[in-house]
N, C-alpha and C positions, 0 to 999 in steps of 0.2 A: 681666636684670631683676628686683627685687623688687617684691611687692606683699603687701599682707596682704587679711585678709578684711574683709568688715564686720560681722561677728560678732564683740563683744569677747573679746580673748585674756588680756586681762590678769590675772596672776596663774598662767596655766596652764602647767605643764612643755611646751614647744616642742622639734619642732625644724623644721631646712628641708628643704624640699622638691620638686625643678625639675620644673615636668608643661610641658610645649610652649615649655621656653625661659625659664617664669616662675617663680622663687621664690618657694612659699608656706611661711607658717610654720604649723606642723601642732600642733595637741595631739596628746601622747601619749596613745593609746588609738584615734586613727585614723591607719588608714592607705591608700596607693590603690593600685589593681589598674589598670594602666598600659592594658593589652589591653581590659580590660572599661571604662573611662573611667568608674571607680566609688569613690568613699570608701568604705573600709569601717569603720564604727563596732564595734568588738568590746571589753570589757573582761571579764574574768576575775581576780575574787575567791575566795581562798582555793578555786582550783581549776574554780571554777563559771561558767560564762557568768552574767553578771552581763547584761550589754546587747551583742546585734549586732544591728546595721541598715545600707543600702544606699542611698545616696547617688547615683544614676546622672547624668553630666554631661549627656544625652539630654533626661531629664527634666526638669533643674531651667536648661536653657538653658545650658551650660556648666559648667568644673570650679573657676569663683569660687563659683558659686552654690552649687552643692552643697557643696562644701566647708562653706561660710555654715550651709547646713541642717544639716551633720553635728557642727558645732561645736554649734549649737544645740540640738542634740540630747545632743549628750555632755553640757553642761552643765546641762539640765536632767533626766538620767538619776539626778545627785547624786554619779558615779564619774568627773570630771574628775580628774587629777593635778593636784596643784597646784604652782607653784614654789617653795612656802618650806618644802613637804615634804620639800623635798632641802638640802644643805647642801654645796656646792663648793669642794673646800678645796684644788684642783690639777686639771690635765690627766687626770690618772690617777686621782683620791681624790676620793670623797664620801661624807657621812655622812647615814643617813635615819631613817626610823622602822618599825619591825617588830614585828608579834605572835609572843612564841614563847611555844612550849606548857609550861604549869607555871609562867612567868616574869613573861609579861604583856606590854607595850608594851615594847621597848629601844630604844636609841640605839646603832648598828653601822656598820660602817665598811667601805666597799669598794674595793679599791687593786688597780686592772688591773694585770695582770703583761705580760710581755715573752708576744706568739701570741694568737691569738683563744682567748677563751673560757677565759685564765688569769685569775686574779686571787689574793686572798685578804681574809676577811673577818675584819673583829676586832669582837667583842662591848665596848661602851663601858661604856653604867650601863643600868638600868632604869629609865624613865621616872618614876615614883615617889619614887626617888632626886635625881634632875637636878632636880624642880619641889619636892622638898623645902627643896632647897640642898645637903645633907649632903653630897649625892654629887660637887659638884662639881669639888673639887679633884681626885678619883680620876679623874672622865670629863677633867679636864684633861691628867692623864698618860697615860691611853691615848692622847687626842690626840697628844698630843708622841710617844709610841711608834708610831701609825700614819704620822705626817709622819718619822718614820726610817725608817720603813720606805720613804714614799714616794721618799726617797731615795736609798734600796740600787737600788731597782729602776729608780729613771733615771741612775743610776749604776754601773750592771751590778753592783751587789754591794758596793759598799764601804761601811765604815760611814760613820757622820757624826762631821765631823771636828768641832772645838770652834764652830770658825767656824758651819756650818752651825746648830748645836744652838741657838748664841744666835739666828741668823735665825727659829729654828722657835719660841723664845720668846719674842721680837719678835712675831712673825706672830699667836700666840695670846693675847697681850696686845692684839695692835689688834681680833682677833676677838672675845672677851670685850665692846668696847667697841658693836663694830659691829650697828648695827639689822636687818640681813639674818639676823645670829644671835639675836637676841633673836626675829624670826620665826619662827626656826625651832622654839625654845621654845616658845611659841604656836601653832604646829602642831600638836605634841605632845602642847599639852593638848585642841587640834581633834579629833586621833586616837582618843586615849585617850578623850573621850565618844561617838566613834563604834564605840569596841570593847565602852564599857558597854552601850549599846544593842543593839547585836547581839547579844551574851550575853543581855541580858535580852529580850529578842523570842523565842532561841532556848528558854532556860529554858523562857517562858510555852508555847509550840509545843509541848515532851517532856512539859508538865504536863496 
């Protein structure tokens, strides 16, 4: 049985969780303690705990209402993880924005490898070069390399033949026109603004 919470989760990164034979759509940042009958809201930023709260089934008269309360709390904390901040290229490959020391906000790709905890991270471009338009050709070339690696992982190490390279080229052509890709670029702008504000607040606190 599937269900959705009353709280609005549209635009949030979610995963499915089964509780008492019911499948709930759960935003990232919320986990379930089955034994305790509680939803836990927990968000780490820069290795620091930013949000931590517990919403018990007992207090809210069941898991669904407790989940609603947890979702509302997460959204109002300002730390909910948004769906458009991650660009999924395949079952194994995602692109996301990450702040790197010394170079600022960057687009990076991660390709899951065989076995738990294995994979490879690719640096694609800085946000500044992407948003300026000057780095888009290089950005696309890096994505080409990422998808070629994705094929190698899927095929057990085989080098992508010409037919696969042509398919990747067409896939990137479609991606460049896809509203999902444009939303991902806009998410980078939002993330860059958040980084700038955080750095400003930190500098004011240090002065």
